[in-house]
C-alpha positions in Angstrom: -3.2 22.2 -2.7 -5.4 22.9 0.3 -7.3 19.7 -0.1 -4.2 17.5 0.2 -2.8 19.2 3.2 -5.7 18.3 5.5 -3.5 15.9 7.5 -4.2 16.9 11.1 -7.6 15.3 11.5 -9.0 13.8 14.7 -8.8 10.0 14.9 -12.0 8.1 14.4 -13.3 6.8 17.8 -15.8 4.3 16.7 -16.9 1.4 18.8 -16.6 -2.1 17.3 -20.3 -2.3 16.9 -20.5 1.1 15.2 -17.7 0.3 12.9 -19.3 -3.0 11.8 -22.6 -1.3 11.2 -21.1 1.5 9.2 -19.1 -1.0 7.1 -22.2 -3.1 6.5 -24.3 0.0 5.5 -21.6 1.4 3.2 -21.0 -2.1 1.6 -24.6 -2.3 0.7 -24.9 1.2 -0.7 -21.6 1.1 -2.6 -22.7 -2.0 -4.5 -25.2 0.2 -6.4 -22.9 3.2 -6.9 -19.6 1.8 -8.3 -18.5 4.0 -11.1 -15.3 5.0 -13.0 -14.4 8.6 -12.4 -12.3 10.4 -15.1 -11.7 14.1 -14.5 -8.6 15.3 -16.3 -9.1 18.8 -14.7 -8.9 17.5 -11.1 -5.7 18.3 -9.3 -2.9 15.8 -8.9 0.5 16.3 -7.3 3.0 14.3 -9.3 6.4 15.0 -8.0 5.3 18.0 -5.8 5.9 18.5 -2.1 3.3 18.6 0.6 3.0 21.2 3.3 2.2 19.4 6.5 0.2 21.3 9.1 1.7 19.8 12.2 4.8 18.0 13.4 4.8 14.3 12.4 5.1 13.3 16.0 1.8 14.9 17.0 -0.5 14.7 14.0 -2.8 11.8 13.3 -1.9 10.0 10.0 -4.6 8.2 7.9 -2.9 7.4 4.7 -3.3 4.9 1.9 -0.5 3.4 -0.4 -1.5 2.4 -3.9 0.5 0.7 -6.6 0.8 -2.4 -8.7 1.8 -5.7 -7.0 5.5 -5.8 -6.4 6.0 -2.0 -6.6 7.1 -1.8 -2.9 4.1 -0.5 -1.1 4.9 -2.7 1.9 8.5 -1.6 2.0 7.8 2.2 2.0 4.6 2.0 4.0 6.5 0.1 6.7 9.4 2.6 6.7 7.0 5.6 7.0 5.1 3.7 9.7 8.3 3.7 11.8 9.2 7.2 10.8 5.8 8.7 11.8 5.0 6.3 14.7 1.7 4.9 13.3 0.8 1.3 12.5 1.3 -0.1 9.1 -1.7 -2.2 8.1 -1.2 -4.4 5.1 -4.2 -6.4 3.8 -1.8 -8.8 2.2 -0.4 -9.6 5.6 -3.9 -10.0 7.0 -4.7 -12.5 4.2 -1.4 -14.4 4.7 -2.1 -14.6 8.4 -5.5 -16.0 7.8 -4.0 -18.5 5.3 -1.6 -19.8 7.9 -4.2 -20.0 10.6 -6.1 -22.9 9.1 -9.2 -21.0 9.8 -12.6 -21.3 7.9 -11.4 -18.9 5.1 -8.0 -20.5 4.5 -8.9 -22.9 1.8 -10.9 -20.4 -0.1 -8.2 -17.8 0.2 -5.5 -20.3 -1.0 -7.4 -20.9 -4.2 -7.9 -17.2 -4.9 -4.3 -16.2 -4.2 -2.7 -19.1 -6.2 -4.7 -18.1 -9.2 -3.6 -14.5 -9.0 -7.1 -13.1 -8.4 -8.2 -10.4 -6.1 -9.7 -11.4 -2.8 -13.4 -10.5 -2.6 -14.5 -7.4 -0.8 -16.4 -9.2 1.9 -13.4 -11.2 3.0 -11.1 -8.2 3.0 -13.6 -6.0 4.8 -14.0 -8.6 7.5 -10.2 -9.0 8.0 -9.6 -5.2 7.9 -12.5 -4.2 10.2 -11.3 -6.7 12.8 -7.7 -5.3 12.6 -9.0 -1.7 13.0 -11.1 -2.7 16.0 -8.2 -4.4 17.6 -6.0 -1.4 17.0 -8.6 0.9 18.5 -8.8 -1.2 21.6 -5.0 -0.8 22.0 -5.3 3.0 21.7 -4.0 3.4 18.2 -4.8 6.7 16.5 -4.0 6.7 12.8 -2.7 4.1 10.3 -1.0 3.6 6.9 -3.1 1.2 4.8 -1.3 -1.0 2.2 -3.2 -3.0 -0.3 -6.6 -1.5 0.4 -8.7 -0.1 -1.2 -8.2 -1.7 -4.6 -11.5 -0.7 -6.2 -13.8 2.3 -6.2 -16.4 0.2 -4.3 -13.8 -0.5 -1.6 -12.8 3.2 -1.5 -16.5 4.2 -1.0 -16.7 1.6 1.8 -13.6 3.1 3.4 -14.9 6.6 3.1 -18.0 5.5 5.1 -16.0 4.6 8.2 -12.9 6.9 8.2 -11.4 10.0 6.6 -8.4 9.3 4.4 -6.0 12.2 4.3 -3.5 11.3 1.6 -3.1 8.6 -1.1 0.4 7.8 -2.2 0.5 6.1 -5.6 3.9 4.4 -6.2 4.9 3.7 -9.8 7.4 1.5 -11.7 7.5 0.3 -15.3 5.9 -3.1 -15.8 9.2 -4.8 -16.8 10.7 -3.7 -13.4 7.6 -4.9 -11.6 7.8 -8.4 -13.1 11.5 -8.8 -12.4 11.0 -7.6 -8.8 8.2 -10.1 -8.1 10.1 -13.0 -9.6 13.2 -12.1 -7.5 11.4 -11.9 -4.2 12.6 -14.4 -1.5 11.8 -14.9 2.2 14.0 -16.5 4.8 12.1 -19.5 6.1 13.8 -19.2 9.5 13.8 -15.5 10.4 11.0 -14.3 8.0 13.0 -11.4 6.5 12.4 -10.5 2.9 15.1 -10.2 0.2 15.2 -9.8 -3.6 17.7 -11.6 -5.8 16.8 -9.6 -9.0 19.4 -7.2 -10.5 17.3 -4.7 -12.4 18.8 -2.4 -15.1 16.3 -0.8 -17.4 17.5 1.7 -19.9 15.7 5.1 -20.0 13.6 6.0 -23.0 11.2 8.7 -24.1 12.9 11.2 -21.8 12.6 9.0 -18.7 15.7 8.1 -16.7 17.1 4.6 -16.4 16.0 2.5 -13.5 18.8 0.6 -11.6 17.8 -1.5 -8.7 20.6 -3.8 -7.3 19.6 -7.0 -5.5 18.9 -7.1 -1.8 20.8 -10.2 -0.9 20.5 -12.1 2.3 23.4 -12.6 4.9 25.2 -15.9 4.7 23.2 -17.5 7.5 19.9 -16.9 5.5 21.2 -17.7 2.0 20.4 -21.4 2.2 17.0 -20.9 3.8 15.4 -18.7 1.1 11.9 -19.7 -0.2 9.7 -18.2 -2.9 6.1 -17.3 -2.6 3.9 -19.9 -4.4 2.2 -17.1 -6.3 5.4 -15.5 -7.5 5.5 -17.1 -11.0 5.6 -15.2 -14.2 2.1 -16.3 -15.2 0.5 -15.4 -11.9 2.5 -12.1 -11.7 1.3 -11.0 -15.2 -2.3 -12.0 -14.3 -2.0 -9.9 -11.0 -0.8 -6.9 -13.0 -3.6 -7.4 -15.6 -6.3 -7.6 -12.9 -4.8 -4.6 -11.1 -4.8 -2.4 -14.2 -8.3 -3.4 -15.1 -9.9 -3.0 -11.6 -7.7 -0.7 -9.6 -6.4 2.1 -11.9 -9.8 4.0 -11.7 -8.8 4.6 -8.0 -6.3 7.1 -9.2 -9.0 9.2 -10.8 -11.2 8.6 -7.7 -8.7 10.1 -5.3 -7.4 12.7 -7.8 -10.8 14.1 -8.0 -10.8 14.5 -4.3 -7.4 16.2 -4.3 -5.7 13.5 -2.2 -3.5 11.8 -4.8 0.3 12.0 -4.7 1.8 10.2 -7.7 5.4 9.1 -7.1 7.6 7.5 -9.7 10.3 5.4 -8.0 13.7 6.4 -9.4 15.4 3.2 -8.3 16.0 1.1 -5.2 15.5 2.1 -1.6 18.7 4.3 -1.4 17.5 6.5 -4.3 13.8 6.4 -3.7 13.5 6.8 0.1 15.0 10.3 0.5 13.0 11.5 -2.5 9.8 10.1 -1.2 10.4 12.0 2.1 11.1 15.1 0.1 7.8 14.7 -1.8 6.1 14.4 1.6 8.0 17.4 3.0 9.5 15.2 5.7 13.2 15.3 4.7 14.1 17.9 7.3 13.7 15.4 10.1 17.2 14.0 9.5 17.8 12.5 12.9 14.7 10.3 12.6 15.6 9.4 9.0 19.0 8.2 10.1 17.4 6.1 12.8 15.1 4.3 10.4 17.4 4.0 7.3 
C-alpha cells in the first residue's frame, strides 16, 4: 500500500523549454521501449481505500483517470478537480478546442476523430505540453489528467516529465458503455452535457445490476440538444475495440508500479460519487462534498 499513498509530492517546476526538451527526449527513447507488462503478482487496489498523507486542501495532486470511452472519466475527474482544487485537464477537450479553432491540425484531427481512431502521440503531446506550460505560468501546482496516457509509450513519455501519484481506472460493462455513448447530448446554446439513455442491466455471475437513469436537460435546453458526430454505434464500437487493443496494457503498467486503483462504477452519479470518495478516503469531507454535489 505504501507505493500508492505517495500523494504529497512537490509540484514539478519546469520551464517551458525544459518541459519541451524532456518530452522530446522521452518521446524518442519511448519509441524503442514500448512493451506490454503483465505481472499478476503486482499489487492492485480494486475496491480498497487509500490513506492520504495530507489534507486535500494542501497536498499536490497529480492523478490520471483511465477507462473506456464513455465510462465517465470527464464527469468524475471534473468533480474531483473541484473537490480538491486542482485543474482538470482533458485531452479530449484539448482536441475539440483545436478542432473548433480552424488551426493547422483541425482537418487532420477531424478525419481521425470521425473514424473513431486514436489521435497520434505527437499531436496529443504537443497539445498537452502547451496546456501544462500555460498552467505553470498561471501558478498551477498539480492536475487531474483525463484521456492521457492511452498507451504504454505515452505513459513512459509522461513519466519523463512528471511524477504521477495515482491512476484511477473506472470500469463499466461494454453494453452500458455503448448505451451511454449513444445517449450523450450537448446543449448547443449553453454547452452543458446531458444523457437521454435509460440504462438497466441485469446482474449476472454474482455482479449487481447496473441502473443509470437519464440525465435530462431542463425545458429551455431540450430543443437545442445536439449529438457528437462520432457518437454512432459503429464509431463507438470501433473506439472500444481500439481502446481494448492499445490501452488495456496500461492497467498492468501502472499496477506493476503500485499506482492503480480499479473502481467498478455501481450505477449513475448518485450511487458512484460517494463510493468513489470512499475508495479515495475522501468521504469525511462532507461539507465540501455537499458544495460540489
